[in-house]
Short mmCIF file of the C-alpha atoms (twelve columns), coordinates in Angstrom:
data_MODEL
# 
_entry.id   MODEL 
# 
loop_
_atom_site.group_PDB 
_atom_site.id 
_atom_site.type_symbol 
_atom_site.label_atom_id 
_atom_site.label_alt_id 
_atom_site.label_comp_id 
_atom_site.label_asym_id 
_atom_site.label_seq_id 
_atom_site.Cartn_x 
_atom_site.Cartn_y 
_atom_site.Cartn_z 
_atom_site.pdbx_PDB_model_num 
ATOM 1   C CA . MET A 1   -78.875  48.711 27.403 1 
ATOM 2   C CA . PHE A 2   -80.861  46.750 24.807 1 
ATOM 3   C CA . GLU A 3   -80.185  43.458 26.605 1 
ATOM 4   C CA . VAL A 4   -81.585  44.842 29.849 1 
ATOM 5   C CA . THR A 5   -84.622  46.526 28.293 1 
ATOM 6   C CA . LYS A 6   -85.739  44.090 25.575 1 
ATOM 7   C CA . ALA A 7   -87.876  41.801 27.772 1 
ATOM 8   C CA . PRO A 8   -89.783  44.574 29.577 1 
ATOM 9   C CA . TYR A 9   -90.192  46.489 26.305 1 
ATOM 10  C CA . ALA A 10  -91.650  43.452 24.522 1 
ATOM 11  C CA . ALA A 11  -93.949  42.687 27.468 1 
ATOM 12  C CA . LEU A 12  -95.238  46.255 27.760 1 
ATOM 13  C CA . PHE A 13  -95.374  47.478 24.184 1 
ATOM 14  C CA . LYS A 14  -95.515  44.389 21.962 1 
ATOM 15  C CA . ARG A 15  -98.187  42.351 23.802 1 
ATOM 16  C CA . LYS A 16  -100.511 42.124 20.820 1 
ATOM 17  C CA . LYS A 17  -97.769  41.488 18.280 1 
ATOM 18  C CA . THR A 18  -97.277  37.931 17.054 1 
ATOM 19  C CA . ALA A 19  -93.758  36.494 17.071 1 
ATOM 20  C CA . TRP A 20  -92.535  35.225 13.715 1 
ATOM 21  C CA . GLY A 21  -91.391  31.864 15.043 1 
ATOM 22  C CA . LEU A 22  -88.297  31.857 12.822 1 
ATOM 23  C CA . ASN A 23  -84.640  31.260 13.605 1 
ATOM 24  C CA . SER A 24  -81.413  31.870 11.702 1 
ATOM 25  C CA . SER A 25  -81.343  28.334 10.257 1 
ATOM 26  C CA . THR A 26  -84.829  28.720 8.795  1 
ATOM 27  C CA . LEU A 27  -84.004  32.140 7.388  1 
ATOM 28  C CA . LEU A 28  -80.907  30.760 5.690  1 
ATOM 29  C CA . THR A 29  -83.181  28.481 3.618  1 
ATOM 30  C CA . TYR A 30  -84.686  31.507 1.871  1 
ATOM 31  C CA . PRO A 31  -83.275  32.101 -1.626 1 
ATOM 32  C CA . ALA A 32  -79.984  33.997 -1.882 1 
ATOM 33  C CA . GLY A 33  -80.376  37.749 -2.009 1 
ATOM 34  C CA . THR A 34  -83.767  37.781 -0.305 1 
ATOM 35  C CA . LEU A 35  -84.344  39.736 2.859  1 
ATOM 36  C CA . GLY A 36  -84.951  36.465 4.721  1 
ATOM 37  C CA . ASN A 37  -81.638  34.955 3.654  1 
ATOM 38  C CA . GLU A 38  -79.747  38.187 4.340  1 
ATOM 39  C CA . VAL A 39  -81.260  38.368 7.843  1 
ATOM 40  C CA . GLY A 40  -80.264  34.721 8.393  1 
ATOM 41  C CA . GLN A 41  -76.706  35.533 7.354  1 
ATOM 42  C CA . PHE A 42  -76.655  38.614 9.611  1 
ATOM 43  C CA . LEU A 43  -77.839  36.575 12.588 1 
ATOM 44  C CA . SER A 44  -75.384  33.729 11.924 1 
ATOM 45  C CA . THR A 45  -72.442  36.066 11.413 1 
ATOM 46  C CA . ASN A 46  -73.156  37.896 14.665 1 
ATOM 47  C CA . GLY A 47  -74.137  34.819 16.709 1 
ATOM 48  C CA . PHE A 48  -77.687  36.132 17.235 1 
ATOM 49  C CA . GLU A 49  -81.193  34.768 16.983 1 
ATOM 50  C CA . LEU A 50  -84.335  36.770 16.364 1 
ATOM 51  C CA . ILE A 51  -85.921  38.100 19.532 1 
ATOM 52  C CA . PRO A 52  -89.611  37.156 19.558 1 
ATOM 53  C CA . LYS A 53  -91.833  40.178 18.857 1 
ATOM 54  C CA . LEU A 54  -88.741  42.356 18.291 1 
ATOM 55  C CA . GLU A 55  -87.702  40.819 14.983 1 
ATOM 56  C CA . SER A 56  -87.833  44.156 13.179 1 
ATOM 57  C CA . HIS A 57  -84.715  45.360 15.010 1 
ATOM 58  C CA . ASP A 58  -82.404  42.885 13.262 1 
ATOM 59  C CA . VAL A 59  -84.211  43.361 9.958  1 
ATOM 60  C CA . TYR A 60  -83.558  47.106 10.172 1 
ATOM 61  C CA . HIS A 61  -79.865  46.324 10.572 1 
ATOM 62  C CA . VAL A 62  -79.945  44.338 7.343  1 
ATOM 63  C CA . ILE A 63  -81.959  46.887 5.363  1 
ATOM 64  C CA . THR A 64  -79.785  49.806 6.475  1 
ATOM 65  C CA . GLY A 65  -76.507  47.871 6.377  1 
ATOM 66  C CA . MET A 66  -75.642  49.109 9.870  1 
ATOM 67  C CA . SER A 67  -73.503  47.019 12.199 1 
ATOM 68  C CA . THR A 68  -74.128  46.088 15.819 1 
ATOM 69  C CA . THR A 69  -71.500  48.379 17.330 1 
ATOM 70  C CA . VAL A 70  -72.787  50.727 20.019 1 
ATOM 71  C CA . GLN A 71  -72.278  53.663 17.656 1 
ATOM 72  C CA . ASP A 72  -74.326  52.014 14.887 1 
ATOM 73  C CA . GLU A 73  -77.022  50.761 17.268 1 
ATOM 74  C CA . VAL A 74  -77.615  54.331 18.412 1 
ATOM 75  C CA . GLY A 75  -77.084  55.652 14.893 1 
ATOM 76  C CA . MET A 76  -79.854  53.365 13.678 1 
ATOM 77  C CA . GLN A 77  -82.227  54.900 16.238 1 
ATOM 78  C CA . PHE A 78  -81.361  58.357 14.868 1 
ATOM 79  C CA . LEU A 79  -81.851  57.081 11.312 1 
ATOM 80  C CA . LEU A 80  -85.278  55.707 12.251 1 
ATOM 81  C CA . LEU A 81  -86.192  59.018 13.903 1 
ATOM 82  C CA . GLY A 82  -85.214  60.857 10.729 1 
ATOM 83  C CA . ASN A 83  -87.249  58.295 8.826  1 
ATOM 84  C CA . GLY A 84  -90.344  59.212 10.854 1 
ATOM 85  C CA . LYS A 85  -90.504  56.483 13.467 1 
ATOM 86  C CA . LYS A 86  -91.590  57.570 16.915 1 
ATOM 87  C CA . SER A 87  -91.613  55.381 20.003 1 
ATOM 88  C CA . LEU A 88  -90.875  55.717 23.677 1 
ATOM 89  C CA . TYR A 89  -87.957  53.304 23.286 1 
ATOM 90  C CA . LEU A 90  -86.458  55.309 20.421 1 
ATOM 91  C CA . PHE A 91  -86.769  58.633 22.266 1 
ATOM 92  C CA . SER A 92  -85.368  57.118 25.469 1 
ATOM 93  C CA . THR A 93  -82.372  55.636 23.654 1 
ATOM 94  C CA . ILE A 94  -81.636  58.878 21.844 1 
ATOM 95  C CA . GLY A 95  -82.029  60.973 24.980 1 
ATOM 96  C CA . ILE A 96  -79.725  58.797 27.048 1 
ATOM 97  C CA . CYS A 97  -77.104  58.387 24.337 1 
ATOM 98  C CA . ILE A 98  -76.840  62.092 23.562 1 
ATOM 99  C CA . PHE A 99  -75.437  62.453 27.081 1 
ATOM 100 C CA . LEU A 100 -73.468  59.193 27.205 1 
ATOM 101 C CA . LEU A 101 -71.896  59.402 23.737 1 
ATOM 102 C CA . PRO A 102 -71.479  63.097 22.873 1 
ATOM 103 C CA . GLU A 103 -68.332  62.316 20.881 1 
ATOM 104 C CA . HIS A 104 -70.526  60.574 18.261 1 
ATOM 105 C CA . PHE A 105 -73.120  63.330 17.979 1 
ATOM 106 C CA . LYS A 106 -72.043  64.413 14.458 1 
ATOM 107 C CA . TYR A 107 -72.365  60.811 13.289 1 
ATOM 108 C CA . PHE A 108 -75.827  60.544 14.863 1 
ATOM 109 C CA . ILE A 109 -76.940  63.707 13.055 1 
ATOM 110 C CA . ARG A 110 -75.681  62.251 9.740  1 
ATOM 111 C CA . CYS A 111 -77.722  59.110 10.447 1 
ATOM 112 C CA . TYR A 112 -80.789  61.244 11.165 1 
ATOM 113 C CA . LYS A 113 -80.363  63.063 7.843  1 
ATOM 114 C CA . LYS A 114 -79.911  59.767 5.980  1 
ATOM 115 C CA . GLY A 115 -83.171  58.516 7.477  1 
ATOM 116 C CA . LYS A 116 -84.955  61.476 5.896  1 
ATOM 117 C CA . LEU A 117 -83.805  60.306 2.444  1 
ATOM 118 C CA . TYR A 118 -86.033  57.228 2.535  1 
ATOM 119 C CA . LYS A 119 -89.690  56.334 2.631  1 
ATOM 120 C CA . PRO A 120 -90.698  55.025 6.074  1 
ATOM 121 C CA . ILE A 121 -88.786  51.795 6.630  1 
ATOM 122 C CA . TYR A 122 -90.756  51.067 9.795  1 
ATOM 123 C CA . LYS A 123 -94.027  50.898 7.793  1 
ATOM 124 C CA . LEU A 124 -92.862  47.909 5.739  1 
ATOM 125 C CA . ASP A 125 -94.507  44.573 6.422  1 
ATOM 126 C CA . LEU A 126 -91.154  42.994 7.183  1 
ATOM 127 C CA . TYR A 127 -92.443  39.463 7.643  1 
ATOM 128 C CA . ALA A 128 -94.195  39.564 4.259  1 
ATOM 129 C CA . SER A 129 -91.022  41.026 2.713  1 
ATOM 130 C CA . LEU A 130 -88.747  38.134 3.715  1 
ATOM 131 C CA . ASN A 131 -89.131  36.573 0.236  1 
ATOM 132 C CA . ASP A 132 -88.355  39.837 -1.553 1 
ATOM 133 C CA . GLN A 133 -84.919  40.665 -2.894 1 
ATOM 134 C CA . LEU A 134 -83.077  43.012 -0.528 1 
ATOM 135 C CA . ASN A 135 -81.951  45.261 -3.388 1 
ATOM 136 C CA . HIS A 136 -85.569  45.593 -4.546 1 
ATOM 137 C CA . ILE A 137 -86.713  46.547 -1.023 1 
ATOM 138 C CA . ARG A 138 -84.018  49.207 -0.842 1 
ATOM 139 C CA . TRP A 139 -85.043  50.479 -4.282 1 
ATOM 140 C CA . LYS A 140 -88.728  50.664 -3.246 1 
ATOM 141 C CA . LEU A 141 -87.823  52.635 -0.129 1 
ATOM 142 C CA . SER A 142 -85.834  55.223 -2.032 1 
ATOM 143 C CA . LYS A 143 -87.621  58.575 -2.386 1 
ATOM 144 C CA . SER A 144 -85.428  59.187 -5.386 1 
ATOM 145 C CA . ARG A 145 -85.182  55.700 -6.870 1 
ATOM 146 C CA . SER A 146 -81.935  56.455 -8.691 1 
ATOM 147 C CA . THR A 147 -80.170  57.156 -5.376 1 
ATOM 148 C CA . SER A 148 -81.111  53.978 -3.499 1 
ATOM 149 C CA . ILE A 149 -77.763  52.273 -3.971 1 
ATOM 150 C CA . SER A 150 -75.764  55.405 -3.151 1 
ATOM 151 C CA . PHE A 151 -77.840  55.940 0.017  1 
ATOM 152 C CA . PHE A 152 -76.930  52.523 1.342  1 
ATOM 153 C CA . LYS A 153 -73.330  53.012 0.257  1 
ATOM 154 C CA . LEU A 154 -73.329  56.210 2.330  1 
ATOM 155 C CA . LEU A 155 -74.588  54.271 5.332  1 
ATOM 156 C CA . ASN A 156 -71.746  51.798 5.016  1 
ATOM 157 C CA . ASP A 157 -69.140  54.515 4.393  1 
ATOM 158 C CA . HIS A 158 -69.984  56.441 7.557  1 
ATOM 159 C CA . GLN A 159 -66.614  56.128 9.252  1 
# 
């Protein structure tokens, strides 16, 4: 679904947004442990490149530690909804997937609840954060700073 909708979505809703102009090789030159390097590793591992004007999608994967399986792609949309993000794309994805993937509904609700545990991830200036240590970003996002590591452990222990 994302493959089919990404170009029209970017054209319609991201017209004024500036593409980062970065690729996985460039991101891998960032220091180890930084968001930029971690995103580069994520892209390389999965055989992806950043999609111009939609770079935040892959960065959210890295920050949340969620994979690119269909279940986690949808789960990330629920997490972002719980985190306060609202967009036509997010609501459309959630609406469609509730009907297409009802067997994962309990998982999606857990993702939603986990999103509520964090300060708004979608408000971060992700491009400016590429030089920041990923662990520090996760710590800053934690509403209860002492739980930031356990929150991300929960995300990775979802199955």
